PLY file of the C-alpha trace (Angstrom):
ply
format ascii 1.0
element vertex 194
property float x
property float y
property float z
element edge 193
property int vertex1
property int vertex2
end_header
108.92 111.31 103.72
107.92 114.96 102.41
110.31 117.08 100.61
109.17 120.40 99.44
111.60 121.89 96.47
111.44 125.25 95.37
108.10 126.38 97.24
107.20 129.80 95.50
103.17 129.55 95.74
102.58 130.72 91.97
104.63 127.94 90.50
103.28 124.55 89.02
104.05 121.73 90.99
104.56 118.29 90.37
104.13 115.26 93.15
105.42 112.04 92.84
103.89 109.45 95.33
105.62 105.99 96.01
103.18 103.24 97.53
104.44 99.45 97.92
101.08 97.86 98.08
100.77 94.42 99.94
100.66 91.44 97.81
97.28 90.38 96.40
95.81 94.27 96.94
97.11 95.39 93.49
93.61 95.59 91.84
91.95 97.63 94.92
94.82 99.58 95.31
94.79 100.29 91.45
90.74 100.69 91.81
90.82 103.18 94.67
94.09 105.29 92.95
92.06 105.61 89.96
88.95 107.05 91.62
91.25 109.35 93.97
92.19 110.68 90.31
89.13 110.79 89.12
87.91 113.52 92.23
91.31 115.27 91.51
90.62 115.83 88.41
87.32 117.69 89.34
89.16 120.19 91.60
90.80 123.92 90.29
94.13 123.74 89.52
94.82 120.02 88.60
96.85 119.39 85.49
96.85 115.84 85.15
98.21 112.81 86.57
99.70 109.76 85.79
100.77 106.14 87.36
103.33 103.66 86.80
103.06 100.26 87.74
106.19 98.59 88.94
109.00 97.87 86.41
110.25 94.49 87.96
110.55 92.66 91.23
113.63 94.57 91.82
111.71 97.76 91.74
108.48 96.85 93.18
106.82 100.30 93.76
103.90 102.16 92.36
104.58 105.93 91.46
101.80 108.11 91.37
102.85 111.52 89.39
100.40 114.15 89.42
100.25 118.36 88.62
98.54 121.24 90.13
99.01 124.63 88.93
100.58 125.93 91.85
100.90 125.48 95.76
97.58 127.07 96.77
95.35 124.42 94.67
97.68 121.58 95.53
96.88 122.02 99.56
93.03 122.36 98.65
93.24 119.10 97.25
95.48 117.83 99.81
93.24 119.18 103.18
90.36 117.92 100.88
87.94 115.40 103.04
87.38 113.96 98.95
91.19 113.07 99.35
91.22 111.95 102.90
88.40 109.73 102.54
90.43 107.17 99.74
93.54 108.23 101.48
92.81 106.45 104.50
91.84 103.25 102.48
94.90 103.38 100.20
96.99 103.25 103.01
95.16 100.19 104.45
96.43 98.33 101.43
100.00 99.25 101.78
102.99 97.06 103.02
104.66 101.03 104.24
103.71 104.24 104.14
103.60 106.30 101.27
106.65 108.36 100.20
105.83 111.75 98.41
108.03 114.12 97.06
106.88 117.73 95.40
109.06 119.55 93.11
109.04 122.19 90.62
110.96 123.91 87.71
112.27 122.61 84.75
112.37 118.96 86.60
108.86 118.82 86.21
108.99 118.91 82.20
110.72 115.63 82.26
108.28 113.50 84.01
108.40 110.13 82.18
110.52 108.11 84.30
113.08 105.57 84.27
113.26 103.55 86.99
112.20 106.10 89.34
110.48 109.45 88.43
111.86 111.43 91.17
115.23 111.18 90.15
115.47 113.42 87.15
117.80 112.78 83.65
121.35 114.75 83.70
121.15 118.31 83.68
123.22 118.52 80.20
120.62 116.23 78.95
117.86 118.21 80.10
119.22 121.42 79.03
119.85 119.97 75.25
116.28 118.64 75.05
115.04 121.92 76.47
117.25 123.82 73.67
115.69 121.31 71.19
112.40 122.65 71.75
113.03 125.92 72.85
114.81 126.69 69.57
112.15 126.06 67.08
109.54 127.70 69.40
111.47 130.77 69.75
112.24 130.75 65.77
108.80 130.44 64.66
107.16 133.04 67.13
109.44 135.55 65.32
108.90 134.41 62.24
104.86 134.38 62.34
104.85 137.32 64.43
108.17 139.27 63.82
107.39 142.69 61.89
104.12 143.22 64.67
106.74 142.53 67.67
108.97 144.94 65.84
106.60 147.84 66.70
106.56 146.95 70.51
108.93 148.54 72.87
111.59 145.93 74.04
109.99 145.16 77.60
106.53 144.81 75.97
108.30 142.29 73.18
110.22 139.75 75.44
106.97 139.43 78.11
104.71 139.03 75.10
107.77 136.27 73.54
108.56 134.61 76.42
104.93 134.14 77.72
104.06 132.72 74.53
107.07 130.56 74.44
106.71 129.25 77.97
103.27 128.08 77.63
104.83 126.37 74.44
107.36 124.61 76.33
105.04 123.84 79.29
101.94 122.62 77.95
103.07 121.56 73.96
106.64 121.21 73.41
108.44 119.35 76.50
105.20 116.58 76.89
106.18 115.66 73.52
109.88 116.22 73.62
109.96 114.12 76.92
108.19 111.24 75.33
110.63 111.23 72.12
113.53 111.44 73.66
112.57 109.39 76.73
115.18 106.17 75.24
118.03 108.89 75.67
116.71 110.90 78.46
115.69 107.64 80.71
117.82 104.60 79.24
117.57 102.08 81.67
114.75 99.73 81.51
111.74 99.37 79.64
109.12 101.57 80.56
105.87 100.48 82.02
103.68 103.59 81.34
99.94 102.67 81.72
0 1
1 2
2 3
3 4
4 5
5 6
6 7
7 8
8 9
9 10
10 11
11 12
12 13
13 14
14 15
15 16
16 17
17 18
18 19
19 20
20 21
21 22
22 23
23 24
24 25
25 26
26 27
27 28
28 29
29 30
30 31
31 32
32 33
33 34
34 35
35 36
36 37
37 38
38 39
39 40
40 41
41 42
42 43
43 44
44 45
45 46
46 47
47 48
48 49
49 50
50 51
51 52
52 53
53 54
54 55
55 56
56 57
57 58
58 59
59 60
60 61
61 62
62 63
63 64
64 65
65 66
66 67
67 68
68 69
69 70
70 71
71 72
72 73
73 74
74 75
75 76
76 77
77 78
78 79
79 80
80 81
81 82
82 83
83 84
84 85
85 86
86 87
87 88
88 89
89 90
90 91
91 92
92 93
93 94
94 95
95 96
96 97
97 98
98 99
99 100
100 101
101 102
102 103
103 104
104 105
105 106
106 107
107 108
108 109
109 110
110 111
111 112
112 113
113 114
114 115
115 116
116 117
117 118
118 119
119 120
120 121
121 122
122 123
123 124
124 125
125 126
126 127
127 128
128 129
129 130
130 131
131 132
132 133
133 134
134 135
135 136
136 137
137 138
138 139
139 140
140 141
141 142
142 143
143 144
144 145
145 146
146 147
147 148
148 149
149 150
150 151
151 152
152 153
153 154
154 155
155 156
156 157
157 158
158 159
159 160
160 161
161 162
162 163
163 164
164 165
165 166
166 167
167 168
168 169
169 170
170 171
171 172
172 173
173 174
174 175
175 176
176 177
177 178
178 179
179 180
180 181
181 182
182 183
183 184
184 185
185 186
186 187
187 188
188 189
189 190
190 191
191 192
192 193
């Protein structure tokens, strides 16, 4: 099953793959998954991956979360022979076919799962944690560069500030904020992240 949300070709994309592995094949599956990640890492646009092992017998799926810079780089990886070769071997170890969901936008800032990384925290929690990161980032930009920014025309000023802040949010602040607030964003069960 594949679901696409927000299919802008220039938006960073997060892919969540859920896989139920046959009993006794876990070690072989994890080894092949590691090889898959190594191969993906050599592709342009690759932004990282995390494997979440089954958290309990009630939730026996492995979940692999990986990110690419945009739709084109994701498609290049997904259509590659390097991926196809390992995918065939991985699918042979599964109790049922893989399920896959592609997401983009603010939800991708919140990828540390509770039981299921596909299900994001409530919007009000995402908004609050985003604000907690955004407020000091914007304040710091104006504190450090306020005098310089005041000399730039408004449209260029807001463009410069938003570029800097969005880069900080996506690559520095939100990964940390998600980890720091995981207890509140994803309050259920212990997180088995390895």
